[in-house]
N, CA, C and O of each residue as an XYZ file, in Angstrom:
508
protein
N    -123.971     26.969     -6.214
C    -123.448     27.220     -4.884
C    -122.203     26.368     -4.663
O    -122.068     25.282     -5.227
N    -121.312     26.869     -3.848
C    -120.170     26.094     -3.374
C    -120.588     25.447     -2.055
O    -120.946     26.135     -1.099
N    -120.536     24.116     -2.017
C    -120.999     23.391     -0.839
C    -119.854     22.603     -0.224
O    -119.187     21.819     -0.898
N    -119.640     22.823      1.057
C    -118.641     22.115      1.848
C    -119.339     20.916      2.485
O    -120.318     21.083      3.212
N    -118.844     19.718      2.217
C    -119.429     18.507      2.792
C    -118.679     18.172      4.076
O    -117.474     17.924      4.056
N    -119.398     18.166      5.183
C    -118.837     17.792      6.484
C    -119.209     16.337      6.737
O    -120.383     15.970      6.695
N    -118.211     15.524      6.998
C    -118.475     14.106      7.232
C    -117.338     13.513      8.044
O    -116.193     13.955      7.943
N    -117.658     12.516      8.845
C    -116.633     11.859      9.661
C    -115.568     11.259      8.764
O    -115.875     10.593      7.775
N    -114.319     11.498      9.114
C    -113.177     11.092      8.295
C    -113.025      9.583      8.212
O    -112.593      9.063      7.183
N    -113.370      8.879      9.268
C    -113.227      7.424      9.274
C    -114.571      6.787      9.588
O    -115.457      7.432     10.148
N    -114.717      5.528      9.227
C    -115.947      4.807      9.536
C    -116.836      4.671      8.319
O    -116.430      4.969      7.196
N    -118.049      4.216      8.557
C    -119.004      3.965      7.465
C    -119.366      5.235      6.704
O    -119.560      5.196      5.489
N    -119.458      6.345      7.400
C    -119.876      7.590      6.760
C    -118.946      7.968      5.615
O    -119.394      8.480      4.590
N    -117.664      7.718      5.786
C    -116.664      8.085      4.771
C    -117.009      7.486      3.408
O    -116.766      8.113      2.377
N    -117.574      6.279      3.398
C    -117.928      5.608      2.146
C    -119.090      6.288      1.426
O    -119.337      6.002      0.255
N    -119.798      7.173      2.098
C    -120.939      7.867      1.501
C    -120.552      9.090      0.675
O    -121.371      9.621     -0.076
N    -119.321      9.528      0.811
C    -118.904     10.771      0.156
C    -119.164     10.770     -1.346
O    -119.738     11.738     -1.845
N    -118.775      9.733     -2.099
C    -119.008      9.789     -3.552
C    -120.486      9.960     -3.921
O    -120.805     10.703     -4.848
N    -121.380      9.288     -3.212
C    -122.809      9.399     -3.528
C    -123.361     10.780     -3.183
O    -124.111     11.365     -3.965
N    -122.996     11.293     -2.026
C    -123.464     12.625     -1.626
C    -122.945     13.665     -2.608
O    -123.688     14.551     -3.032
N    -121.681     13.558     -2.966
C    -121.071     14.486     -3.917
C    -121.776     14.400     -5.273
O    -122.070     15.426     -5.887
N    -122.045     13.189     -5.734
C    -122.709     12.997     -7.024
C    -124.090     13.658     -7.040
O    -124.470     14.297     -8.021
N    -124.825     13.497     -5.956
C    -126.156     14.116     -5.867
C    -126.048     15.635     -5.946
O    -126.744     16.265     -6.742
N    -125.186     16.222     -5.133
C    -125.055     17.686     -5.103
C    -124.575     18.236     -6.438
O    -125.073     19.262     -6.901
N    -123.614     17.565     -7.058
C    -123.098     18.036     -8.344
C    -124.124     17.850     -9.458
O    -124.162     18.647    -10.395
N    -124.954     16.814     -9.374
C    -126.012     16.633    -10.386
C    -127.056     17.741    -10.285
O    -127.774     18.012    -11.248
N    -127.139     18.379     -9.122
C    -128.061     19.503     -8.931
C    -127.405     20.839     -9.286
O    -128.001     21.898     -9.089
N    -126.171     20.787     -9.811
C    -125.512     21.984    -10.319
C    -124.601     22.697     -9.332
O    -124.231     23.848     -9.563
N    -124.233     22.042     -8.239
C    -123.409     22.689     -7.223
C    -121.977     22.176     -7.270
O    -121.724     21.039     -7.669
N    -121.042     23.029     -6.855
C    -119.649     22.624     -6.703
C    -119.475     22.128     -5.276
O    -120.017     22.707     -4.335
N    -118.711     21.049     -5.126
C    -118.538     20.490     -3.793
C    -117.074     20.452     -3.391
O    -116.169     20.390     -4.223
N    -116.884     20.490     -2.090
C    -115.554     20.303     -1.510
C    -115.748     19.476     -0.252
O    -116.593     19.792      0.586
N    -114.966     18.425     -0.125
C    -115.008     17.588      1.062
C    -113.597     17.481      1.606
O    -112.737     16.843      0.998
N    -113.362     18.099      2.738
C    -112.024     18.134      3.301
C    -111.472     16.726      3.518
O    -110.278     16.489      3.333
N    -112.338     15.794      3.909
C    -111.910     14.424      4.199
C    -111.255     13.750      2.997
O    -110.387     12.894      3.165
N    -111.664     14.131      1.785
C    -111.097     13.496      0.588
C    -110.255     14.442     -0.253
O    -109.354     13.988     -0.959
N    -110.514     15.724     -0.201
C    -109.867     16.664     -1.129
C    -108.594     17.307     -0.586
O    -107.771     17.779     -1.370
N    -108.412     17.337      0.716
C    -107.280     18.062      1.294
C    -105.982     17.276      1.259
O    -104.899     17.854      1.351
N    -106.084     15.968      1.128
C    -104.871     15.164      1.198
C    -104.437     15.002      2.643
O    -105.132     15.436      3.562
N    -103.311     14.390      2.837
C    -102.798     14.129      4.188
C    -102.130     15.384      4.744
O    -101.172     15.891      4.160
N    -102.630     15.878      5.861
C    -102.047     17.031      6.539
C    -101.722     16.589      7.962
O    -102.625     16.328      8.756
N    -100.456     16.508      8.276
C    -100.063     15.996      9.590
C    -100.119     17.062     10.688
O    -100.342     16.735     11.853
N     -99.920     18.314     10.330
C     -99.946     19.394     11.316
C    -101.401     19.782     11.608
O    -102.104     20.249     10.712
N    -101.855     19.594     12.845
C    -103.261     19.820     13.184
C    -103.677     21.287     13.032
O    -104.807     21.557     12.625
N    -102.807     22.222     13.343
C    -103.155     23.642     13.183
C    -103.327     23.998     11.712
O    -104.263     24.709     11.346
N    -102.426     23.505     10.873
C    -102.540     23.742      9.426
C    -103.807     23.093      8.885
O    -104.496     23.674      8.046
N    -104.116     21.891      9.364
C    -105.316     21.191      8.920
C    -106.565     22.024      9.217
O    -107.406     22.217      8.339
N    -106.685     22.513     10.443
C    -107.870     23.289     10.806
C    -107.917     24.625     10.075
O    -108.993     25.069      9.674
N    -106.775     25.269      9.895
C    -106.740     26.533      9.161
C    -107.259     26.331      7.740
O    -108.055     27.129      7.244
N    -106.810     25.271      7.095
C    -107.251     25.001      5.725
C    -108.732     24.642      5.671
O    -109.446     25.098      4.777
N    -109.201     23.829      6.619
C    -110.621     23.462      6.642
C    -111.500     24.693      6.828
O    -112.496     24.863      6.124
N    -111.131     25.548      7.775
C    -111.942     26.742      8.041
C    -111.890     27.720      6.870
O    -112.879     28.397      6.589
N    -110.754     27.804      6.187
C    -110.646     28.644      4.995
C    -111.608     28.157      3.911
O    -112.264     28.964      3.254
N    -111.691     26.850      3.726
C    -112.606     26.294      2.714
C    -114.059     26.546      3.108
O    -114.901     26.787      2.242
N    -114.359     26.493      4.394
C    -115.719     26.819      4.830
C    -116.012     28.283      4.534
O    -117.116     28.612      4.100
N    -115.043     29.169      4.763
C    -115.232     30.593      4.452
C    -115.559     30.800      2.980
O    -116.315     31.711      2.641
N    -115.005     29.975      2.104
C    -115.220     30.094      0.665
C    -116.527     29.447      0.201
O    -116.901     29.569     -0.965
N    -117.215     28.766      1.105
C    -118.430     28.032      0.752
C    -119.672     28.872      1.002
O    -119.677     29.795      1.816
N    -120.725     28.521      0.273
C    -122.024     29.163      0.476
C    -122.861     28.397      1.493
O    -123.685     28.971      2.206
N    -122.631     27.085      1.542
C    -123.439     26.222      2.402
C    -122.620     25.019      2.837
O    -121.601     24.682      2.233
N    -123.090     24.382      3.899
C    -122.490     23.147      4.378
C    -123.550     22.062      4.374
O    -124.670     22.280      4.836
N    -123.201     20.897      3.856
C    -124.027     19.711      4.016
C    -123.309     18.869      5.065
O    -122.171     18.443      4.870
N    -123.993     18.640      6.172
C    -123.396     17.983      7.323
C    -123.990     16.585      7.464
O    -125.148     16.433      7.851
N    -123.193     15.565      7.149
C    -123.653     14.182      7.300
C    -123.350     13.783      8.740
O    -122.189     13.707      9.144
N    -124.412     13.528      9.512
C    -124.229     13.322     10.950
C    -124.709     11.957     11.426
O    -125.084     11.799     12.587
N    -124.699     10.976     10.534
C    -125.114      9.632     10.935
C    -124.166      9.038     11.972
O    -124.579      8.222     12.795
N    -122.896      9.443     11.936
C    -121.920      9.022     12.939
C    -121.401     10.271     13.637
O    -121.028     11.242     12.978
N    -121.375     10.252     14.952
C    -120.904     11.417     15.696
C    -119.417     11.652     15.456
O    -118.629     10.715     15.328
N    -119.058     12.941     15.399
C    -117.672     13.317     15.157
C    -117.434     14.726     15.683
O    -118.177     15.652     15.356
N    -116.393     14.884     16.500
C    -116.052     16.217     16.992
C    -115.705     17.150     15.838
O    -116.121     18.308     15.826
N    -114.938     16.645     14.862
C    -114.535     17.469     13.730
C    -115.721     17.996     12.943
O    -115.746     19.164     12.557
N    -116.693     17.144     12.708
C    -117.900     17.566     11.988
C    -118.640     18.627     12.799
O    -119.149     19.595     12.233
N    -118.703     18.454     14.109
C    -119.351     19.448     14.965
C    -118.652     20.792     14.930
O    -119.298     21.839     14.898
N    -117.324     20.758     14.935
C    -116.555     22.004     14.855
C    -116.819     22.695     13.521
O    -117.074     23.899     13.481
N    -116.757     21.932     12.426
C    -116.991     22.522     11.103
C    -118.397     23.106     11.008
O    -118.571     24.218     10.509
N    -119.405     22.366     11.483
C    -120.787     22.850     11.421
C    -120.967     24.109     12.270
O    -121.598     25.070     11.830
N    -120.421     24.105     13.471
C    -120.533     25.273     14.342
C    -119.847     26.496     13.761
O    -120.365     27.609     13.856
N    -118.681     26.290     13.160
C    -117.972     27.398     12.526
C    -118.789     27.943     11.354
O    -118.933     29.156     11.201
N    -119.317     27.048     10.535
C    -120.148     27.486      9.409
C    -121.357     28.281      9.873
O    -121.707     29.298      9.274
N    -121.990     27.820     10.934
C    -123.136     28.528     11.500
C    -122.728     29.917     11.975
O    -123.416     30.900     11.702
N    -121.597     29.996     12.693
C    -121.104     31.285     13.201
C    -120.787     32.248     12.065
O    -120.880     33.463     12.235
N    -120.414     31.713     10.914
C    -120.094     32.537      9.746
C    -121.319     32.832      8.883
O    -121.201     33.473      7.839
N    -122.484     32.371      9.310
C    -123.720     32.677      8.586
C    -123.954     31.819      7.352
O    -124.712     32.204      6.462
N    -123.314     30.672      7.293
C    -123.494     29.775      6.146
C    -124.792     28.992      6.310
O    -125.224     28.721      7.430
N    -125.407     28.633      5.193
C    -126.583     27.763      5.227
C    -126.109     26.381      5.669
O    -125.129     25.860      5.136
N    -126.799     25.786      6.640
C    -126.445     24.476      7.169
C    -127.568     23.498      6.835
O    -128.709     23.676      7.262
N    -127.229     22.464      6.065
C    -128.173     21.403      5.739
C    -127.630     20.120      6.360
O    -126.624     19.575      5.906
N    -128.299     19.652      7.390
C    -127.861     18.431      8.058
C    -128.608     17.248      7.461
O    -129.811     17.310      7.207
N    -127.864     16.169      7.243
C    -128.473     14.955      6.706
C    -128.091     13.789      7.612
O    -126.965     13.706      8.102
N    -129.044     12.899      7.822
C    -128.809     11.754      8.702
C    -129.678     10.591      8.243
O    -130.835     10.770      7.864
N    -129.106      9.418      8.285
C    -129.822      8.238      7.831
C    -130.691      7.629      8.921
O    -131.726      7.037      8.615
N    -130.304      7.756     10.164
C    -131.029      7.134     11.268
C    -131.551      8.209     12.213
O    -130.776      8.890     12.885
N    -132.862      8.353     12.255
C    -133.474      9.401     13.086
C    -133.151      9.222     14.561
O    -133.207     10.189     15.321
N    -132.816      8.013     14.983
C    -132.498      7.775     16.400
C    -131.210      8.460     16.831
O    -131.000      8.671     18.025
N    -130.344      8.810     15.886
C    -129.072      9.460     16.202
C    -129.119     10.972     16.029
O    -128.082     11.630     16.103
N    -130.294     11.532     15.801
C    -130.416     12.956     15.528
C    -129.893     13.788     16.698
O    -130.229     13.542     17.857
N    -129.071     14.769     16.368
C    -128.471     15.652     17.362
C    -129.332     16.903     17.551
O    -129.612     17.619     16.590
N    -129.746     17.158     18.776
C    -130.530     18.369     19.058
C    -129.698     19.619     18.807
O    -130.207     20.629     18.321
N    -128.411     19.541     19.145
C    -127.526     20.690     18.932
C    -127.408     21.011     17.453
O    -127.541     22.169     17.056
N    -127.159     19.996     16.637
C    -127.044     20.206     15.197
C    -128.373     20.654     14.613
O    -128.409     21.515     13.733
N    -129.454     20.081     15.091
C    -130.788     20.494     14.647
C    -130.998     21.977     14.945
O    -131.630     22.691     14.166
N    -130.463     22.436     16.078
C    -130.636     23.828     16.483
C    -129.915     24.840     15.609
O    -130.311     26.004     15.561
N    -128.854     24.414     14.912
C    -128.125     25.360     14.055
C    -128.407     25.150     12.574
O    -127.915     25.906     11.735
N    -129.191     24.133     12.248
C    -129.427     23.789     10.839
C    -130.593     24.568     10.253
O    -131.618     24.769     10.904
N    -130.416     24.999      9.016
C    -131.526     25.589      8.278
C    -132.502     24.493      7.867
O    -133.714     24.704      7.826
N    -131.956     23.324      7.565
C    -132.760     22.166      7.183
C    -132.135     20.923      7.797
O    -130.912     20.812      7.878
N    -132.971     19.993      8.228
C    -132.498     18.737      8.810
C    -133.210     17.613      8.072
O    -134.421     17.442      8.208
N    -132.468     16.861      7.302
C    -133.039     15.807      6.466
C    -132.758     14.441      7.079
O    -131.610     14.096      7.361
N    -133.812     13.677      7.279
C    -133.675     12.263      7.632
C    -134.029     11.507      6.360
O    -135.126     11.663      5.823
N    -133.093     10.684      5.878
C    -133.306     10.015      4.593
C    -133.198      8.502      4.704
O    -132.514      7.964      5.574
N    -133.911      7.821      3.775
C    -133.927      6.355      3.756
C    -132.814      5.801      2.888
O    -132.144      4.834      3.249
N    -132.630      6.431      1.733
C    -131.638      5.964      0.757
C    -131.219      7.165     -0.088
O    -131.696      8.280      0.121
N    -130.323      6.924     -1.043
C    -129.787      8.054     -1.812
C    -130.831      8.713     -2.710
O    -130.750      9.918     -2.945
N    -131.799      7.969     -3.213
C    -132.861      8.575     -4.028
C    -133.707      9.508     -3.161
O    -134.059     10.609     -3.582
N    -134.026      9.063     -1.965
C    -134.770      9.896     -1.013
C    -133.968     11.157     -0.677
O    -134.519     12.257     -0.640
N    -132.666     10.990     -0.434
C    -131.802     12.141     -0.139
C    -131.775     13.103     -1.315
O    -131.887     14.314     -1.129
N    -131.628     12.578     -2.515
C    -131.590     13.437     -3.706
C    -132.870     14.248     -3.837
O    -132.814     15.453     -4.086
N    -134.013     13.612     -3.673
C    -135.286     14.320     -3.787
C    -135.432     15.413     -2.729
O    -135.911     16.509     -3.020
N    -135.018     15.107     -1.510
C    -135.137     16.091     -0.433
C    -134.157     17.252     -0.628
O    -134.508     18.408     -0.392
N    -132.947     16.950     -1.051
C    -131.977     18.023     -1.320
C    -132.428     18.884     -2.503
O    -132.253     20.102     -2.489
N    -133.001     18.255     -3.513
C    -133.494     19.003     -4.674
C    -134.548     20.013     -4.237
O    -134.519     21.165     -4.672
N    -135.475     19.593     -3.384
C    -136.518     20.508     -2.898
C    -135.921     21.680     -2.119
O    -136.360     22.820     -2.272
N    -134.934     21.402     -1.296
C    -134.322     22.459     -0.480
C    -133.454     23.381     -1.325
O    -133.564     24.603     -1.219
N    -132.605     22.821     -2.151
C    -131.642     23.628     -2.901
C    -132.278     24.368     -4.077
O    -131.762     25.400     -4.505
N    -133.371     23.863     -4.595
C    -134.057     24.563     -5.683
C    -134.947     25.684     -5.156
O    -135.417     26.523     -5.925
N    -135.176     25.695     -3.849
C    -136.010     26.739     -3.226
C    -135.172     27.610     -2.294
O    -135.608     27.958     -1.197
N    -133.951     27.963     -2.748
C    -133.031     28.766     -1.931
C    -133.753     29.971     -1.460
O    -133.178     30.798     -0.752
């Protein structure tokens, strides 16, 4: 599957991208993360056009929602509207979004990367 990783561009969440990507790719999936793969795009309309185009090309979205972000919400909502599988992941259950939970096919609360890998393996192997 082609998986679009939605994650806050700045803050602690950004540092999680390599680990999340490694887990998904070890399970045989191709990943794209706009926050790291698109490069610097100064024009906001061009940025959103490119992000939404990449979501259109994806089969699923993994939405890391440990830190709130309008951009992540827009990407997740667009993916949902386009009928993409939405897998939300969050490290702290206290920050769980009811809205995101409402559009997600799966909502994973994880302790560490091994826990996340095991939970993603169960979900992605049982498409």
